[in-house]
Backbone as CSV, one residue per row, in Angstrom:
resi,resn,N_x,N_y,N_z,CA_x,CA_y,CA_z,C_x,C_y,C_z
1,MET,54.882,-7.608,187.002,56.203,-7.134,187.218,56.696,-6.124,186.085
2,ILE,56.917,-4.837,186.485,57.567,-3.926,185.326,59.096,-3.837,185.518
3,LEU,59.730,-4.096,184.419,61.231,-3.976,184.250,61.542,-2.598,183.643
4,ILE,62.419,-1.836,184.384,62.709,-0.439,183.827,64.217,-0.774,183.480
5,ASN,64.467,-0.461,182.052,65.731,-0.304,181.738,66.355,0.924,181.540
6,SER,65.506,2.073,181.493,65.990,3.327,181.619,65.198,4.304,182.125
7,ILE,65.444,5.437,182.757,64.653,6.367,183.159,65.160,7.769,182.780
8,HIS,64.280,8.492,182.356,64.671,10.004,182.017,63.748,10.900,183.025
9,CYS,64.183,11.864,183.530,63.386,12.586,184.507,64.187,14.084,184.532
10,ARG,63.035,14.889,184.867,63.568,16.310,184.888,63.559,16.870,186.374
11,ILE,64.592,17.502,186.735,64.608,17.932,187.951,65.012,19.561,188.008
12,GLY,64.489,20.129,189.150,64.735,21.391,189.323,63.420,22.310,188.906
13,GLY,63.459,23.637,189.030,62.598,24.584,188.596,62.431,24.709,187.048
14,LYS,61.443,25.481,186.699,61.403,25.728,185.191,62.623,26.330,184.748
15,SER,63.182,27.237,185.392,64.313,28.078,184.801,65.630,27.129,184.887
16,GLY,65.748,26.206,185.753,66.833,25.537,186.107,66.696,24.051,185.806
17,GLU,65.785,23.595,184.902,65.427,22.138,184.632,66.571,21.391,184.070
18,LYS,66.842,20.306,184.542,67.950,19.439,183.893,67.438,18.124,183.867
19,SER,67.803,17.397,182.456,67.409,16.236,182.380,68.282,15.192,182.970
20,VAL,67.900,14.170,183.519,68.744,13.346,184.160,68.404,11.764,183.590
21,SER,69.503,11.165,183.157,69.338,9.782,182.559,69.864,8.756,183.364
22,PHE,69.113,7.822,183.656,69.307,6.706,184.561,69.305,5.316,183.706
23,ARG,70.252,4.412,183.850,70.169,3.020,183.342,70.436,1.859,184.265
24,LYS,69.914,0.870,184.152,70.025,-0.439,184.962,71.301,-1.117,184.701
25,PHE,72.203,-1.550,185.743,73.347,-2.204,185.791,73.126,-3.323,186.747
26,LYS,73.834,-4.464,186.732,74.008,-5.495,187.522,75.456,-5.410,188.176
27,ILE,75.474,-5.033,189.261,76.828,-5.027,189.891,77.012,-6.322,190.815
28,LEU,78.243,-6.555,191.159,78.493,-7.778,191.878,79.062,-7.170,193.215
29,ASN,78.515,-7.777,194.314,78.785,-7.293,195.701,78.962,-8.510,196.614
30,THR,80.249,-8.467,197.266,80.617,-9.571,198.228,79.537,-9.609,199.298
31,LYS,79.012,-10.854,199.774,77.956,-11.045,200.779,78.802,-10.686,201.989
32,ASN,79.955,-10.970,202.362,80.853,-10.523,203.503,82.254,-10.500,203.236
33,SER,82.967,-9.724,203.980,84.309,-9.434,203.519,85.148,-10.703,203.750
34,SER,84.889,-11.813,204.386,85.724,-12.950,204.283,85.338,-14.003,203.283
35,SER,84.380,-13.691,202.415,83.761,-14.661,201.449,84.149,-14.187,200.254
36,SER,84.261,-15.249,199.184,84.657,-14.871,197.825,83.257,-15.127,196.937
37,ASP,82.172,-15.355,197.697,80.867,-15.394,197.079,80.416,-13.956,196.760
38,LEU,79.929,-14.006,195.452,79.408,-12.611,194.903,77.978,-12.790,194.564
39,GLU,77.220,-11.759,195.025,75.684,-11.679,194.658,75.666,-10.517,193.622
40,GLU,74.620,-10.791,192.712,74.297,-9.650,191.715,73.206,-8.724,192.307
41,ILE,73.398,-7.607,192.117,72.549,-6.601,192.588,72.060,-5.644,191.374
42,GLU,70.866,-5.506,191.162,70.519,-4.430,190.166,70.455,-2.995,190.802
43,ILE,71.145,-2.112,190.032,71.057,-0.660,190.484,70.937,0.197,189.421
44,LEU,70.431,1.459,189.620,70.287,2.520,188.542,71.398,3.368,188.777
45,PHE,72.182,3.537,187.712,73.199,4.663,187.619,72.647,5.820,186.746
46,ASN,73.084,7.005,187.421,72.932,8.275,186.490,73.996,8.333,185.518
47,LEU,73.748,8.200,184.279,74.934,8.126,183.343,75.810,9.544,183.214
48,ASP,75.387,10.491,183.761,76.196,11.592,183.777,77.226,11.612,184.909
49,HIS,77.049,10.704,185.756,78.062,10.391,187.006,79.026,9.333,186.527
50,ILE,78.987,8.725,185.494,79.847,7.521,185.201,81.035,8.261,184.422
51,ILE,82.305,7.914,184.959,83.524,8.549,184.362,83.951,7.583,183.365
52,SER,84.099,6.250,183.824,84.675,5.373,182.900,83.896,3.928,183.076
53,ILE,84.086,3.149,181.873,83.710,1.756,181.895,84.711,1.105,181.182
54,LYS,85.244,0.074,181.920,86.395,-0.686,181.521,86.164,-2.161,181.328
55,PRO,86.237,-2.970,180.370,86.118,-4.415,180.448,87.212,-5.063,181.203
56,ILE,86.683,-6.039,182.105,87.535,-6.642,183.030,87.073,-8.328,183.035
57,ARG,87.959,-9.023,183.659,87.597,-10.510,183.859,87.218,-10.624,185.299
58,ILE,86.205,-11.271,185.613,85.774,-11.394,187.321,85.751,-12.893,187.425
59,VAL,86.364,-13.197,188.460,86.382,-14.591,188.964,85.253,-14.833,190.031
60,LYS,84.358,-15.646,189.670,83.359,-16.117,190.626,83.743,-17.462,190.911
61,SER,83.010,-18.162,192.057,83.384,-19.363,192.540,83.370,-20.514,191.663
62,ASP,82.559,-20.457,190.619,82.446,-21.680,189.675,82.820,-21.299,188.198
63,LYS,82.958,-19.932,187.953,83.329,-19.652,186.609,84.004,-18.102,186.520
64,ILE,84.556,-17.816,185.349,85.083,-16.698,185.091,84.223,-15.849,184.090
65,ILE,83.816,-14.742,184.338,82.942,-13.896,183.323,83.625,-12.748,182.931
66,ASN,83.209,-12.303,181.729,83.588,-10.974,181.307,82.753,-9.916,182.012
67,GLY,83.258,-8.880,182.446,82.451,-7.946,183.423,83.154,-6.627,183.139
68,PHE,82.801,-5.624,183.818,83.222,-4.263,183.741,83.452,-3.586,184.965
69,TRP,84.638,-2.696,185.075,84.709,-1.785,186.228,84.063,-0.485,185.743
70,ILE,83.217,0.021,186.633,82.505,1.151,186.472,83.051,2.102,187.407
71,ARG,83.536,3.305,187.101,84.134,4.299,187.966,83.082,5.675,187.861
72,THR,82.839,6.084,189.132,81.758,7.141,189.091,82.574,8.382,189.533
73,SER,81.921,9.457,189.489,82.286,10.779,189.755,82.654,11.125,191.201
74,ASN,82.158,10.227,192.057,82.553,10.442,193.359,83.568,9.570,193.847
75,GLY,84.232,8.861,192.866,85.555,8.081,193.202,85.345,6.646,193.344
76,LYS,83.955,6.127,193.533,83.669,4.819,193.805,83.769,3.793,192.543
77,LYS,84.128,2.692,192.839,84.251,1.745,191.691,83.322,0.480,191.877
78,TYR,82.779,0.075,190.883,81.761,-0.914,191.068,82.162,-2.187,189.936
79,ARG,82.126,-3.515,190.235,82.122,-4.432,189.307,80.803,-4.875,188.875
80,ALA,80.591,-4.724,187.582,79.285,-5.013,186.885,79.396,-6.249,185.990
81,SER,78.473,-7.114,186.087,78.300,-8.327,185.301,77.624,-8.019,183.993
82,THR,76.647,-7.211,184.158,75.992,-6.712,182.867,75.699,-5.196,182.918
83,ILE,75.794,-4.446,181.658,75.530,-3.210,181.408,74.502,-2.963,180.347
84,PRO,73.780,-1.816,180.405,72.713,-1.625,179.400,73.272,-1.804,177.805
85,ASN,72.293,-2.254,176.993,72.650,-2.629,175.747,73.064,-1.641,174.880
86,ASP,72.668,-0.295,175.120,73.253,0.838,174.442,74.686,0.975,174.761
87,LEU,75.092,0.830,175.939,76.600,1.048,176.243,77.296,-0.110,175.782
88,LEU,76.791,-1.416,175.780,77.570,-2.543,175.368,77.883,-2.445,173.923
89,GLU,76.923,-1.798,173.175,77.154,-1.770,171.619,78.388,-0.678,171.491
90,LEU,78.698,0.384,172.389,79.792,1.152,172.270,81.004,0.359,172.573
91,ILE,81.055,-0.358,173.720,82.360,-1.156,174.190,82.524,-2.302,173.224
92,GLY,81.484,-2.922,172.848,81.852,-4.326,172.147,81.120,-5.479,172.870
93,GLU,80.159,-6.133,172.017,79.461,-7.217,172.820,80.313,-8.383,173.136
94,LYS,81.521,-8.502,172.557,82.233,-9.696,172.842,82.678,-9.571,174.310
95,TYR,82.608,-8.497,174.872,83.057,-8.354,176.358,82.151,-8.901,177.334
96,GLN,80.873,-9.268,177.086,79.716,-9.809,177.905,79.689,-11.099,177.805
97,GLY,79.456,-11.911,179.078,79.243,-13.135,179.097,80.200,-14.035,180.002
98,SER,80.048,-15.315,179.810,80.952,-16.244,180.525,82.050,-16.661,179.728
99,ILE,83.195,-17.099,180.349,84.389,-17.656,179.680,84.415,-19.065,179.819
100,SER,84.546,-19.967,178.942,84.668,-21.475,179.223,86.235,-21.666,179.368
101,ILE,86.450,-22.358,180.408,87.919,-22.669,180.875,88.000,-24.204,181.151
102,SER,88.949,-24.789,180.430,89.153,-26.301,180.686,90.096,-26.382,181.912
103,LEU,89.681,-27.178,182.889,90.455,-27.505,183.974,91.074,-28.866,184.027
104,ASP,91.677,-29.237,182.895,92.376,-30.556,182.680,93.631,-30.495,183.426
105,THR,94.281,-31.403,183.887,95.368,-31.395,184.960,96.585,-30.758,184.007
106,GLU,96.479,-31.043,182.597,97.681,-30.481,181.947,97.641,-28.792,181.880
107,ASP,96.421,-28.292,181.837,96.239,-26.858,181.920,96.322,-26.202,183.135
108,GLN,96.384,-27.026,184.303,96.291,-26.169,185.633,97.752,-25.740,185.723
109,PRO,97.862,-24.461,186.326,99.252,-23.987,186.893,99.673,-24.466,188.232
110,PHE,100.920,-24.371,188.492,101.565,-24.750,189.846,101.333,-26.227,190.176
111,GLN,101.584,-27.015,189.394,101.627,-28.629,189.625,102.704,-29.033,190.239
């Protein structure tokens, strides 16, 4: 199995060649609209079409993870659990990974 973390390719004719840079992200997708279960999907994004990447907290059924909102030039937004290391270095590595939460009765809201 070959894992591809980045792809660089050229498109267009000789006079109009353009370099395109892809990177692999893991985004979270709901399995169906009535479920809170999230599945991770690997996807390649063209970095030229990413407008912003914002650190967020994502609630999964069994934990909370640090993740990212990715906004693309076509207006779509994606929740990502992991982003490429070169982008993570720019944002800060503290924003990736799980968050440990104590669920003691003293810490639970709405008692």
